[in-house]
DSSP file (Angstrom, degrees, kcal/mol; ACC not computed):
  #  RESIDUE AA STRUCTURE BP1 BP2  ACC     N-H-->O    O-->H-N    N-H-->O    O-->H-N    TCO  KAPPA ALPHA  PHI   PSI    X-CA   Y-CA   Z-CA
    1    1 A M              0   0    0      0, 0.0     2,-0.1     0, 0.0     5,-0.0   0.000 360.0 360.0 360.0 134.5   30.0    1.4 -104.0
    2    2 A K    >>  -     0   0    0      1,-0.1     4,-1.6     4,-0.0     3,-1.1  -0.401 360.0-115.6 -76.9 154.0   31.4    1.6 -100.5
    3    3 A D  H 3> S+     0   0    0      1,-0.3     4,-3.0     2,-0.2     3,-0.2   0.881 115.7  57.7 -55.6 -40.3   31.0   -1.2  -98.0
    4    4 A E  H 34 S+     0   0    0      1,-0.2    -1,-0.3     2,-0.2     5,-0.2   0.759 105.2  51.6 -66.7 -21.7   28.8    1.0  -95.8
    5    5 A E  H <4 S+     0   0    0     -3,-1.1    -1,-0.2     1,-0.1    -2,-0.2   0.837 114.0  43.0 -79.0 -33.7   26.4    1.6  -98.7
    6    6 A L  H  < S+     0   0    0     -4,-1.6    -2,-0.2     1,-0.3    -3,-0.1   0.871 126.4  31.5 -75.9 -38.2   26.1   -2.2  -99.3
    7    7 A F  S  < S-     0   0    0     -4,-3.0    -1,-0.3    -5,-0.2     3,-0.1  -0.840  87.1-146.3-124.3  91.9   25.8   -3.1  -95.6
    8    8 A P        -     0   0    0      0, 0.0    -3,-0.1     0, 0.0    -4,-0.0  -0.199  27.0-101.6 -60.5 148.4   24.1   -0.3  -93.7
    9    9 A S     >  -     0   0    0     -5,-0.2     4,-2.7     1,-0.1     5,-0.2  -0.189  31.8-106.3 -63.8 161.3   25.3    0.2  -90.1
   10   10 A T  H  > S+     0   0    0      1,-0.2     4,-3.2     2,-0.2     5,-0.3   0.883 121.7  56.8 -56.3 -38.7   23.2   -1.1  -87.3
   11   11 A D  H  > S+     0   0    0      2,-0.2     4,-2.4     1,-0.2    -1,-0.2   0.922 109.4  43.8 -61.9 -43.8   22.1    2.4  -86.6
   12   12 A R  H  > S+     0   0    0      2,-0.2     4,-2.2     1,-0.2    -2,-0.2   0.911 116.0  47.7 -67.2 -41.7   20.7    2.9  -90.1
   13   13 A A  H  X S+     0   0    0     -4,-2.7     4,-2.6     2,-0.2    -2,-0.2   0.912 113.1  48.0 -66.3 -42.1   19.1   -0.5  -90.1
   14   14 A T  H  X S+     0   0    0     -4,-3.2     4,-2.9    -5,-0.2     5,-0.2   0.913 110.2  52.5 -63.6 -42.3   17.6    0.1  -86.7
   15   15 A N  H  X S+     0   0    0     -4,-2.4     4,-2.0    -5,-0.3    -2,-0.2   0.914 110.8  47.6 -59.4 -43.4   16.3    3.5  -87.8
   16   16 A F  H  X S+     0   0    0     -4,-2.2     4,-2.3     2,-0.2    -2,-0.2   0.928 112.7  48.5 -64.2 -45.9   14.7    1.9  -90.8
   17   17 A E  H  X S+     0   0    0     -4,-2.6     4,-2.4     1,-0.2    -2,-0.2   0.932 112.5  47.9 -59.9 -46.8   13.1   -0.8  -88.8
   18   18 A R  H  X S+     0   0    0     -4,-2.9     4,-2.3     1,-0.2    -1,-0.2   0.851 109.3  54.0 -66.0 -33.5   11.7    1.6  -86.2
   19   19 A C  H  X S+     0   0    0     -4,-2.0     4,-2.6    -5,-0.2    -1,-0.2   0.922 108.6  48.9 -65.8 -42.8   10.4    3.9  -89.0
   20   20 A L  H  X S+     0   0    0     -4,-2.3     4,-2.5     2,-0.2    -2,-0.2   0.920 110.6  50.4 -61.6 -43.3    8.5    0.9  -90.4
   21   21 A V  H  X S+     0   0    0     -4,-2.4     4,-2.7     1,-0.2    -1,-0.2   0.917 110.9  50.1 -59.9 -42.6    7.1    0.1  -87.0
   22   22 A T  H  X S+     0   0    0     -4,-2.3     4,-2.7     2,-0.2    -2,-0.2   0.919 110.0  49.5 -61.7 -44.8    6.0    3.7  -86.6
   23   23 A I  H  X S+     0   0    0     -4,-2.6     4,-2.1     2,-0.2    -2,-0.2   0.910 112.5  47.6 -62.7 -42.7    4.3    3.7  -90.0
   24   24 A I  H  X S+     0   0    0     -4,-2.5     4,-2.2     2,-0.2    -2,-0.2   0.927 112.8  48.5 -64.5 -44.7    2.4    0.5  -89.2
   25   25 A A  H  X S+     0   0    0     -4,-2.7     4,-2.4     1,-0.2    -2,-0.2   0.906 111.3  50.3 -62.3 -41.4    1.4    1.8  -85.8
   26   26 A E  H  X S+     0   0    0     -4,-2.7     4,-2.9     1,-0.2    -1,-0.2   0.876 108.5  52.8 -64.3 -36.9    0.2    5.1  -87.3
   27   27 A A  H  X S+     0   0    0     -4,-2.1     4,-1.5     2,-0.2    -2,-0.2   0.908 109.0  49.3 -64.7 -41.3   -1.8    3.1  -89.9
   28   28 A I  H  <>S+     0   0    0     -4,-2.2     5,-2.4     1,-0.2    -2,-0.2   0.936 114.2  45.8 -61.7 -45.9   -3.5    1.2  -87.1
   29   29 A N  H ><5S+     0   0    0     -4,-2.4     3,-1.7     1,-0.2    -2,-0.2   0.908 109.9  53.1 -64.4 -42.5   -4.3    4.4  -85.3
   30   30 A S  H 3<5S+     0   0    0     -4,-2.9    -1,-0.2     1,-0.3    -2,-0.2   0.779 109.3  49.4 -67.5 -24.8   -5.5    6.2  -88.4
   31   31 A K  T 3<5S-     0   0    0     -4,-1.5    -1,-0.3    -3,-0.2    -2,-0.2   0.362 112.1-123.1 -91.4   5.0   -8.0    3.4  -89.1
   32   32 A N  T < 5 +     0   0    0     -3,-1.7     2,-0.2     1,-0.2    -3,-0.2   0.872  61.3 148.2  54.3  41.1   -9.2    3.5  -85.5
   33   33 A L      < -     0   0    0     -5,-2.4     2,-0.5    -6,-0.2    -1,-0.2  -0.642  53.3-109.2-100.3 161.2   -8.3   -0.1  -85.0
   34   34 A K     >  -     0   0    0     -2,-0.2     4,-2.0     1,-0.1     3,-0.3  -0.790  19.7-140.1 -90.6 130.3   -7.1   -1.8  -81.8
   35   35 A H  H  > S+     0   0    0     -2,-0.5     4,-2.5     1,-0.2     5,-0.2   0.888 101.1  54.3 -56.3 -42.5   -3.5   -2.8  -81.9
   36   36 A V  H  > S+     0   0    0      1,-0.2     4,-2.3     2,-0.2    -1,-0.2   0.881 108.0  49.3 -63.5 -38.1   -4.1   -6.0  -80.1
   37   37 A L  H  > S+     0   0    0     -3,-0.3     4,-1.9     2,-0.2    -1,-0.2   0.889 110.9  49.3 -70.0 -38.4   -6.8   -7.1  -82.6
   38   38 A V  H  X S+     0   0    0     -4,-2.0     4,-2.5     2,-0.2    -2,-0.2   0.930 112.5  48.3 -64.6 -44.3   -4.5   -6.3  -85.6
   39   39 A A  H  X S+     0   0    0     -4,-2.5     4,-2.3     1,-0.2    -2,-0.2   0.907 109.6  52.5 -62.7 -41.5   -1.7   -8.3  -84.1
   40   40 A D  H  < S+     0   0    0     -4,-2.3    -1,-0.2     1,-0.2    -2,-0.2   0.877 112.0  46.0 -62.6 -36.7   -4.0  -11.2  -83.3
   41   41 A Q  H  < S+     0   0    0     -4,-1.9    -2,-0.2     1,-0.2    -1,-0.2   0.880 113.9  48.1 -72.1 -37.9   -5.1  -11.2  -87.0
   42   42 A A  H  < S+     0   0    0     -4,-2.5    -2,-0.2     1,-0.3    -1,-0.2   0.837 126.2  27.4 -70.9 -31.9   -1.6  -11.0  -88.3
   43   43 A F    ><  +     0   0    0     -4,-2.3     3,-1.8    -5,-0.2    -1,-0.3  -0.514  66.5 158.1-130.2  64.3   -0.3  -13.7  -86.0
   44   44 A P  T 3  S+     0   0    0      0, 0.0    -1,-0.1     0, 0.0    -2,-0.1   0.748  75.6  58.8 -63.5 -21.8   -3.2  -16.1  -85.3
   45   45 A E  T 3  S+     0   0    0     -3,-0.1     2,-0.5     2,-0.1    -5,-0.1   0.569  91.9  85.5 -82.4  -8.5   -0.8  -18.9  -84.4
   46   46 A R  S X  S-     0   0    0     -3,-1.8     3,-0.8    -6,-0.2     2,-0.4  -0.816  71.5-140.6-102.2 128.3    0.8  -16.9  -81.6
   47   47 A K  T 3  S+     0   0    0     -2,-0.5    -2,-0.1     1,-0.2    -7,-0.0  -0.709  92.0  16.9 -79.0 131.6   -0.5  -16.8  -78.1
   48   48 A G  T 3> S+     0   0    0     -2,-0.4     4,-1.8     3,-0.1    -1,-0.2   0.837  74.3 152.6  77.0  33.0   -0.1  -13.2  -76.8
   49   49 A A  H <>  +     0   0    0     -3,-0.8     4,-2.4     1,-0.2     5,-0.2   0.882  69.1  56.5 -63.2 -37.6    0.4  -11.5  -80.2
   50   50 A G  H  > S+     0   0    0      1,-0.2     4,-2.1     2,-0.2    -1,-0.2   0.957 108.8  43.1 -61.0 -53.5   -1.0   -8.3  -78.9
   51   51 A P  H  > S+     0   0    0      0, 0.0     4,-2.0     0, 0.0    -1,-0.2   0.851 112.2  56.1 -61.6 -32.0    1.4   -7.9  -76.0
   52   52 A G  H  X S+     0   0    0     -4,-1.8     4,-1.6     2,-0.2    -2,-0.2   0.920 107.6  47.6 -63.7 -43.0    4.2   -8.9  -78.3
   53   53 A W  H  X S+     0   0    0     -4,-2.4     4,-2.4     1,-0.2    -1,-0.2   0.873 108.8  55.2 -64.8 -37.5    3.3   -6.1  -80.7
   54   54 A R  H  X>S+     0   0    0     -4,-2.1     4,-3.4     1,-0.2     5,-0.6   0.904 106.6  50.4 -62.0 -40.3    3.2   -3.7  -77.8
   55   55 A R  H  X5S+     0   0    0     -4,-2.0    11,-2.2     3,-0.2     4,-1.1   0.825 108.6  52.8 -68.4 -30.1    6.7   -4.7  -76.8
   56   56 A V  H  <5S+     0   0    0     -4,-1.6    -2,-0.2     9,-0.3    -1,-0.2   0.929 117.6  37.6 -66.3 -44.5    7.8   -4.1  -80.4
   57   57 A R  H  <5S+     0   0    0     -4,-2.4    -2,-0.2    -5,-0.1    51,-0.2   0.925 138.5   9.3 -71.6 -45.1    6.3   -0.6  -80.3
   58   58 A N  H  <5S-     0   0    0     -4,-3.4    -3,-0.2     1,-0.3    -2,-0.2   0.621  88.5-131.2-116.6 -17.7    7.2    0.4  -76.7
   59   59 A G     << -     0   0    0     -4,-1.1     2,-0.4    -5,-0.6    -1,-0.3  -0.406  38.0 -79.9  81.1-173.8    9.5   -2.1  -75.1
   60   60 A A  S >  S-     0   0    0      4,-0.3     3,-3.0     3,-0.1     2,-0.2  -0.975  74.5 -55.0-134.1 119.6    8.7   -3.4  -71.6
   61   61 A K  T 3  S-     0   0    0     -2,-0.4     0, 0.0     1,-0.3     0, 0.0  -0.312 128.6  -6.2  49.8-111.4    9.4   -1.3  -68.5
   62   62 A E  T 3  S+     0   0    0     -2,-0.2    -1,-0.3    -3,-0.1     2,-0.2   0.346 113.1 106.2 -94.2   6.9   13.1   -0.5  -68.8
   63   63 A E  S <  S-     0   0    0     -3,-3.0    -3,-0.1     1,-0.1     3,-0.1  -0.528  73.8-111.8 -87.2 153.3   13.8   -2.6  -71.8
   64   64 A A        -     0   0    0     -2,-0.2    -4,-0.3    -5,-0.2    -5,-0.1  -0.408  51.4 -79.7 -71.9 157.2   14.3   -1.4  -75.4
   65   65 A P        -     0   0    0      0, 0.0    -9,-0.3     0, 0.0    -1,-0.1  -0.270  52.8-106.2 -57.2 145.9   11.6   -2.1  -77.9
   66   66 A R        -     0   0    0    -11,-2.2    -7,-0.1   -14,-0.2     2,-0.1  -0.449  35.7-109.1 -71.7 146.0   11.8   -5.6  -79.3
   67   67 A K        -     0   0    0     -2,-0.1    -1,-0.1    -3,-0.1   -10,-0.1  -0.394  27.9-141.4 -72.0 155.3   13.0   -6.0  -82.9
   68   68 A M        -     0   0    0    -12,-0.1   -47,-0.1    -2,-0.1     5,-0.0  -0.968  11.0-132.2-125.6 118.4   10.5   -7.0  -85.5
   69   69 A P    >>  -     0   0    0      0, 0.0     4,-1.9     0, 0.0     3,-0.5  -0.258  23.8-115.4 -64.3 154.2   11.4   -9.4  -88.4
   70   70 A V  H 3> S+     0   0    0      1,-0.2     4,-2.8     2,-0.2     5,-0.2   0.888 115.3  58.0 -57.0 -41.6   10.5   -8.4  -91.9
   71   71 A R  H 3> S+     0   0    0      1,-0.2     4,-2.0     2,-0.2    -1,-0.2   0.856 106.3  49.4 -61.9 -33.0    8.0  -11.3  -92.2
   72   72 A D  H <> S+     0   0    0     -3,-0.5     4,-2.3     2,-0.2    -1,-0.2   0.895 110.6  49.0 -71.9 -39.4    6.1   -9.9  -89.2
   73   73 A M  H  X S+     0   0    0     -4,-1.9     4,-2.6     1,-0.2    -2,-0.2   0.907 110.6  52.0 -63.7 -39.9    6.0   -6.4  -90.7
   74   74 A F  H  X S+     0   0    0     -4,-2.8     4,-2.4     2,-0.2    -2,-0.2   0.918 109.2  49.5 -61.4 -44.0    4.7   -8.0  -93.9
   75   75 A A  H  X S+     0   0    0     -4,-2.0     4,-2.1     2,-0.2    -2,-0.2   0.907 111.2  49.0 -63.0 -42.5    2.0   -9.8  -92.1
   76   76 A M  H  X S+     0   0    0     -4,-2.3     4,-1.8     1,-0.2    -1,-0.2   0.924 110.7  50.8 -62.9 -43.7    0.9   -6.7  -90.2
   77   77 A A  H  X>S+     0   0    0     -4,-2.6     5,-3.0     1,-0.2     4,-0.5   0.912 108.8  51.9 -60.8 -42.9    0.8   -4.7  -93.5
   78   78 A E  H ><5S+     0   0    0     -4,-2.4     3,-1.2     1,-0.2    -1,-0.2   0.919 107.7  51.0 -61.2 -44.0   -1.3   -7.4  -95.2
   79   79 A V  H 3<5S+     0   0    0     -4,-2.1    -1,-0.2     1,-0.3    -2,-0.2   0.871 112.4  47.7 -60.5 -35.9   -3.9   -7.3  -92.4
   80   80 A L  H 3<5S-     0   0    0     -4,-1.8    -1,-0.3    -5,-0.2    -2,-0.2   0.504 115.2-117.1 -83.6  -4.1   -4.0   -3.5  -92.8
   81   81 A G  T <<5 +     0   0    0     -3,-1.2     2,-0.3    -4,-0.5    -3,-0.2   0.798  67.7 141.6  73.0  28.5   -4.4   -3.8  -96.5
   82   82 A L      < -     0   0    0     -5,-3.0     2,-0.6    -6,-0.2    -1,-0.3  -0.767  57.0-118.1-105.6 149.6   -1.1   -2.0  -97.1
   83   83 A N     >  -     0   0    0     -2,-0.3     4,-2.0     1,-0.2     5,-0.2  -0.760  18.5-151.3 -85.6 120.1    1.5   -2.7  -99.7
   84   84 A F  H  > S+     0   0    0     -2,-0.6     4,-2.3     1,-0.2     5,-0.2   0.875  94.7  54.2 -62.8 -38.8    4.7   -3.6  -98.0
   85   85 A I  H  > S+     0   0    0      1,-0.2     4,-2.2     2,-0.2    -1,-0.2   0.905 108.9  49.3 -62.6 -40.2    7.0   -2.3 -100.7
   86   86 A Q  H  > S+     0   0    0      2,-0.2     4,-2.6     1,-0.2    -1,-0.2   0.869 107.9  54.4 -66.6 -35.5    5.2    1.1 -100.5
   87   87 A L  H  X S+     0   0    0     -4,-2.0     4,-2.5     2,-0.2    -2,-0.2   0.918 108.6  48.8 -62.1 -42.1    5.7    1.0  -96.7
   88   88 A C  H  X S+     0   0    0     -4,-2.3     4,-2.5     2,-0.2    -2,-0.2   0.912 111.5  49.1 -63.6 -41.7    9.4    0.5  -97.3
   89   89 A A  H  X S+     0   0    0     -4,-2.2     4,-2.5     2,-0.2    -2,-0.2   0.899 110.8  50.7 -64.4 -39.6    9.5    3.4  -99.8
   90   90 A E  H  X S+     0   0    0     -4,-2.6     4,-2.8     2,-0.2    -2,-0.2   0.910 110.2  49.6 -64.0 -41.6    7.6    5.6  -97.3
   91   91 A A  H  X S+     0   0    0     -4,-2.5     4,-2.6     2,-0.2     5,-0.2   0.932 111.3  48.7 -62.7 -45.1   10.1    4.8  -94.6
   92   92 A E  H  X S+     0   0    0     -4,-2.5     4,-2.5     1,-0.2    -2,-0.2   0.912 112.1  49.6 -60.9 -42.5   13.0    5.5  -96.9
   93   93 A F  H  X S+     0   0    0     -4,-2.5     4,-1.2     2,-0.2    -2,-0.2   0.931 111.3  48.3 -61.8 -46.9   11.4    8.8  -97.8
   94   94 A K  H  <>S+     0   0    0     -4,-2.8     5,-2.8     1,-0.2     3,-0.3   0.917 112.9  48.1 -60.9 -43.4   10.8    9.8  -94.2
   95   95 A I  H ><5S+     0   0    0     -4,-2.6     3,-1.8     1,-0.2    -1,-0.2   0.916 109.2  52.2 -65.5 -43.0   14.3    9.0  -93.2
   96   96 A K  H 3<5S+     0   0    0     -4,-2.5    -1,-0.2     1,-0.3    -2,-0.2   0.752 108.9  53.5 -64.5 -21.6   15.8   10.9  -96.1
   97   97 A N  T 3<5S-     0   0    0     -4,-1.2    -1,-0.3    -3,-0.3    -2,-0.2   0.118 134.2 -82.9-101.9  20.6   13.7   13.9  -95.0
   98   98 A G  T < 5S+     0   0    0     -3,-1.8    -3,-0.2     1,-0.3    -2,-0.1   0.381  75.6 147.0 105.2  -4.3   15.0   13.8  -91.5
   99   99 A W      < +     0   0    0     -5,-2.8     2,-0.3    -6,-0.2    -1,-0.3  -0.449  21.3 172.5 -65.5 136.7   13.0   11.2  -89.6
  100  100 A H        -     0   0    0     -2,-0.1     2,-0.2   -82,-0.1   -84,-0.0  -0.972  30.3-123.2-149.6 132.8   15.2    9.6  -86.9
  101  101 A Y        -     0   0    0     -2,-0.3     2,-0.4     2,-0.0   -86,-0.1  -0.519  26.3-172.5 -73.5 135.9   14.3    7.1  -84.2
  102  102 A T    >   -     0   0    0     -2,-0.2     3,-2.0     1,-0.1    -2,-0.0  -0.975  31.9-127.0-125.6 147.3   15.2    8.1  -80.7
  103  103 A K  T 3  S+     0   0    0     -2,-0.4    -1,-0.1     1,-0.3    -2,-0.0   0.715 110.9  58.2 -64.3 -19.6   15.0    5.8  -77.7
  104  104 A D  T 3  S+     0   0    0      2,-0.0    -1,-0.3    -3,-0.0     2,-0.2   0.385  74.9 131.2 -90.3   4.0   12.9    8.5  -75.9
  105  105 A D    <   +     0   0    0     -3,-2.0     3,-0.2     1,-0.2    -4,-0.0  -0.390  29.5 177.1 -62.5 123.3   10.3    8.5  -78.7
  106  106 A T    >   +     0   0    0     -2,-0.2     3,-1.4     1,-0.1    -1,-0.2   0.295  51.7 102.4-108.4   8.0    6.8    8.2  -77.1
  107  107 A S  T 3  S+     0   0    0      1,-0.3    -1,-0.1     3,-0.0    -2,-0.1   0.710  81.2  51.6 -67.5 -18.6    4.8    8.4  -80.3
  108  108 A L  T 3  S+     0   0    0     -3,-0.2     2,-2.0   -51,-0.2    -1,-0.3   0.439  77.2 107.9 -96.4   0.4    4.2    4.7  -80.4
  109  109 A K    <         0   0    0     -3,-1.4    -1,-0.1     1,-0.2    -3,-0.0  -0.527 360.0 360.0 -84.9  79.5    2.9    4.4  -76.8
  110  110 A H              0   0    0     -2,-2.0    -1,-0.2   -56,-0.1   -75,-0.1   0.327 360.0 360.0-118.6 360.0   -0.8    3.8  -77.5
């Protein structure tokens, strides 16, 4: 196995992370939930969880979107009643079928 297969490049890892964020955001939208309320439930100990989730999805003004740790994605998935392992498999499937994050992506701006 090549090193790049063991340690994916930042671009591949970022693409995977952004795909997971997209899937979570789409799940929130498909359930007609408010993003801020889901974030507040996922992170009850955090003040301003909703705006934090918005910065993960969209960035802030001219900033790039904030990175999202795996534990936070897991918490969001749990609140939504989703299986995190299946979300990862879905992200991998989407990426293998051509999904790719672009900085100009506006699909998460809800």
